[in-house]
N, C-alpha and C positions, 0 to 999 in steps of 0.2 A: 115805797115805805113798807108795804106788806112783807116784802122779802127780808126786811130787817126785823120782823116780828116785834114791832113796837106795840105797846098797849094802845087800845083804842083812844083813850083820853090824850095820850101823848101824841099820837098820830093826828088827832083833830087839832091840837094846838099848833103843830108844825104846819098843817094845811092852812090854818087861818093866818099864820105869819106869812107864808108864801103868798097867799091870796092878797093880803094887804100890801106887801111890798111890790108885788107884780102890778096891782092896780095903781099904785103910786107911779110906777115906771110908765104905765100907759097914759095916765092922766096928766102927769107933770113932767115926765122925762122924755117924752117923745120928740124925736128929731126926724123930720121927713127923710125917708129913704133908709132909715136905720131901725134896727130891731132891739129888743132887750133879751137878755138870757137869764135863765135861772139855773143855779147849781146847788146841790145839797150833798153834804158829807156827814155820815154817821160814824162816830168813833168806835162803835161796837159796844159801848158801855153805857154812857149816860148823856151824850150831847149830840144834837144834830145842828150843824151849821148850815144856814141858808144864805145864799148870796143872790142878789138880783142886780144885774148890771145894765146900764143904759148909756146912751150917747150924750146925754145932757150933763152939763157941769153944775146945774142947779141942785143945791144940796137940800135935802128934806128937813123940815122944821116941824116939830110937834105943835099942833094947833091947840087952841083953847076954845073949842066950839061952845056956843050957847046951848041951852037945853032944847031949843027948837030947831037947831041946825040939823040938816039931813046928811051932812058929810063932815069930814075933818077929824074923825076919831081913829083913823088907821094906825098912826104911830103911837097913839095912846094904847091901843090894843097890843101892838108889838111890844111896847114897854112893859105891859102887864104880863105878857106870856113868855117873853124871852128873858134869859138871865142877863143878857147885855145885847146892845146893838150899836152900830156905828156906820161910818161912811169912809171909804177909801177912794182916793182919786185914781184915775187911770189915764193912760195917754189920751184916750178919747172918752170923756164922760166920767162915770163913777160907778162904784159898787156899793150897795147898801147891804150890810150883813147883819145877821142876828144869830145868836146862840140860844138854842132851846134845850133845857134839861128834860130828859125823857126817862 
């Protein structure tokens, strides 16, 4: 992302979105013997698209954690930081994508 010369605050937002989606892939989308992959594309102007793919068909759902919960806020953060996000099915598994305005 440094080579894209993104401002620090934009880069931090993208990093957090990647971190949350990748964590979800590890925690909830893991299938033994399979890995997950991360892809990012910058349009050169205002949007970075993040994609995290895994082999699980389980679709993520934003949780409503209580104030004392120690997890369950990842997709809430993605919703707050991304212009939009969603899920695409693949032949094996799914891709969770997010578009972050930079």
